[in-house]
C-alpha positions as CSV (number, residue, x, y, z in Angstrom):
1,X,18.6,5.8,-10.7
2,X,16.5,2.3,-9.9
3,X,18.6,-0.1,-8.2
4,X,15.5,-2.8,-8.5
5,X,17.3,-6.4,-8.8
6,X,14.1,-7.5,-10.1
7,X,14.3,-6.4,-13.7
8,X,14.8,-8.2,-16.6
9,X,18.5,-8.8,-17.3
10,X,19.6,-8.5,-14.0
11,X,22.7,-10.9,-13.2
12,X,24.7,-12.4,-10.3
13,X,27.2,-9.3,-10.8
14,X,24.4,-6.9,-10.5
15,X,23.8,-8.3,-6.9
16,X,27.6,-8.1,-6.1
17,X,27.7,-4.6,-7.2
18,X,24.8,-3.3,-5.3
19,X,26.1,-5.0,-2.3
20,X,29.9,-3.1,-2.9
21,X,28.1,0.2,-3.3
22,X,26.1,0.1,0.0
23,X,28.0,1.5,3.1
24,X,25.0,1.6,5.2
25,X,23.7,-1.4,7.4
26,X,21.0,-3.3,5.6
27,X,17.8,-4.5,6.8
28,X,16.2,-7.8,6.0
29,X,13.7,-6.2,3.9
30,X,16.7,-4.5,1.9
31,X,18.8,-7.4,1.7
32,X,15.5,-9.6,0.2
33,X,15.0,-7.1,-2.6
34,X,18.8,-7.5,-3.8
35,X,19.2,-11.0,-3.5
36,X,15.4,-11.5,-5.1
37,X,14.2,-13.9,-2.3
38,X,11.8,-13.3,0.4
39,X,11.9,-11.5,3.9
40,X,10.9,-15.0,5.5
41,X,13.9,-16.8,3.8
42,X,16.3,-13.8,5.4
43,X,15.0,-14.4,8.8
44,X,15.3,-18.5,8.3
45,X,19.1,-17.8,7.5
46,X,19.0,-15.5,10.7
47,X,17.6,-18.4,12.9
48,X,20.1,-20.9,11.6
49,X,22.9,-18.8,12.1
50,X,23.6,-18.9,8.0
51,X,24.2,-15.6,7.3
52,X,26.2,-12.8,8.9
53,X,24.1,-10.3,10.6
54,X,24.1,-8.2,13.7
55,X,21.3,-7.8,16.3
56,X,20.4,-4.6,17.5
57,X,18.0,-5.0,20.4
58,X,15.1,-6.2,18.6
59,X,16.4,-5.5,15.0
60,X,18.5,-7.5,12.5
61,X,20.8,-6.0,10.5
62,X,23.4,-6.9,7.7
63,X,26.8,-5.2,6.3
64,X,26.7,-5.5,2.5
65,X,30.2,-6.3,2.2
66,X,30.1,-9.1,4.8
67,X,26.7,-10.9,2.8
68,X,28.8,-10.1,-0.5
69,X,31.7,-12.1,1.1
70,X,29.3,-14.4,2.5
71,X,27.6,-15.4,-0.9
72,X,31.2,-15.6,-3.0
73,X,32.4,-17.7,-0.2
74,X,29.3,-20.0,-1.2
75,X,29.4,-19.9,-4.7
76,X,29.4,-23.2,-6.3
77,X,30.4,-25.1,-3.5
78,X,29.5,-28.9,-3.8
79,X,27.5,-30.4,-1.0
80,X,29.4,-32.6,1.6
81,X,29.5,-36.4,0.2
82,X,27.0,-37.7,3.0
83,X,24.7,-35.0,1.4
84,X,25.2,-35.6,-2.1
85,X,23.8,-39.3,-1.9
86,X,21.4,-40.7,-0.2
87,X,22.0,-43.7,2.0
88,X,19.6,-45.9,3.7
89,X,20.4,-47.8,6.9
90,X,18.0,-50.5,8.6
91,X,16.6,-50.0,11.7
92,X,16.7,-53.1,14.5
93,X,13.1,-54.1,13.1
94,X,14.5,-54.3,9.3
95,X,13.4,-51.6,7.8
């Protein structure tokens, strides 16, 4: 009964299934394992308010259902036009 997301053949639906089945608050380590990203990345998202989280004194926790919704809302979004193409403007010195 392993819930390891790193197994071969694990797909995106497995991530949502894991999040849907989890009823407790997740630690950054738990969430990093499910999303197969580093804890450092999770904490980076927290520091930039990119992911829904709860701060309990010095601890950061995540509600699985909110993370699943966050992922769903961001799936397949296109970057804003200003970020999708580079534009260069010249400064006062002409560069």
